C-alpha positions in Angstrom: -48.9 52.3 4.7 -51.5 55.0 5.4 -51.9 55.7 1.7 -52.7 52.0 1.0 -55.4 52.0 3.8 -57.0 55.2 2.6 -56.9 53.9 -1.0 -58.5 50.6 0.1 -61.3 52.4 2.0 -61.9 54.9 -0.9 -62.2 52.1 -3.4 -64.7 50.3 -1.2 -66.7 53.5 -0.8 -66.5 54.0 -4.6 -67.9 50.5 -5.0 -70.8 51.4 -2.7 -71.5 54.6 -4.6 -71.4 53.0 -8.0 -73.7 50.2 -6.8 -76.4 52.9 -6.5 -75.8 54.3 -10.0 -75.2 51.2 -12.2 -77.9 48.6 -12.7 -76.4 45.2 -12.5 -73.5 46.2 -10.1 -74.4 45.2 -6.6 -72.7 45.3 -3.3 -74.5 43.9 -0.3 -72.8 46.0 2.3 -69.6 47.6 3.6 -68.0 44.3 4.5 -68.3 42.8 1.0 -67.2 46.2 -0.4 -64.0 46.1 1.6 -63.3 42.6 0.6 -64.1 43.3 -3.0 -61.8 46.3 -2.9 -59.0 44.2 -1.5 -59.5 41.4 -4.1 -59.9 44.0 -6.9 -56.6 45.6 -6.0 -54.8 42.3 -5.8 -56.3 41.0 -9.1 -55.6 44.4 -10.8 -52.0 44.5 -9.6 -51.3 40.9 -10.8 -53.4 39.7 -13.7 -54.4 43.2 -14.7 -50.8 44.3 -14.9 -50.0 41.3 -17.2 -53.0 42.2 -19.4 -52.0 45.8 -19.5 -48.5 44.8 -20.7 -49.8 42.3 -23.3 -52.4 44.8 -24.7 -50.1 47.8 -24.7 -50.3 48.3 -28.5 -54.1 48.3 -28.4 -54.0 50.7 -25.4 -51.8 53.1 -27.3 -54.0 53.0 -30.4 -57.1 53.8 -28.3 -55.3 56.5 -26.4 -55.7 54.6 -23.1 -59.4 53.9 -23.4 -58.7 50.1 -23.6 -57.6 50.3 -19.9 -61.3 50.7 -19.0 -62.0 47.4 -20.7 -59.3 45.7 -18.7 -60.6 47.3 -15.5 -64.1 46.0 -16.4 -62.7 42.5 -16.8 -60.9 42.8 -13.4 -64.2 43.8 -11.9 -65.9 40.8 -13.4 -63.1 38.5 -12.0 -63.4 40.1 -8.6 -67.1 39.6 -8.6 -66.6 35.9 -9.3 -64.4 35.6 -6.3 -66.2 37.7 -3.6 -69.7 36.7 -2.3 -71.9 39.8 -1.9 -70.2 41.6 -4.8 -72.0 41.0 -8.1 -71.5 42.3 -11.6 -74.2 41.1 -13.9 -72.2 41.3 -17.1 -69.7 43.2 -19.2 -71.9 46.2 -19.8 -72.4 47.0 -16.1 -68.8 46.2 -15.5 -67.7 48.7 -18.2 -70.1 51.4 -16.9 -68.8 50.8 -13.4 -65.2 51.0 -14.5 -65.9 54.4 -16.2 -67.6 55.7 -13.1 -65.0 54.4 -10.8 -62.3 56.1 -12.9 -64.0 59.4 -12.8 -64.8 59.1 -9.1 -61.2 58.1 -8.2 -59.8 61.0 -10.3 -62.1 63.5 -8.5 -61.5 62.1 -5.0 -57.7 61.8 -5.4 -57.5 65.4 -6.8 -59.4 66.7 -3.8 -57.5 64.6 -1.1 -54.0 64.3 -2.5 -53.3 67.5 -4.4 
């Protein structure tokens, strides 16, 4: 349970950090970031999981890079559902997905060795 809460807060903080780095990726505050992280996690674990299964051959051919495209699509879907969390298009969503992946890898390596 504690891991889920830490993961939720870290994702929200990641959203806030990426909002300062990617033009077209906006979060209006901590509250919307927490809600967006919750919605993103839910969307990614339901629809995202289904998309990952359906696109498994493409993911294998691209050595997993296609997962970034799926995560970008899940960010776009989450932005459509959460007020105060805006992604201006696929380009900013893809850049944000890449930065979030790098940030999550670094943070999880430091915290959960």
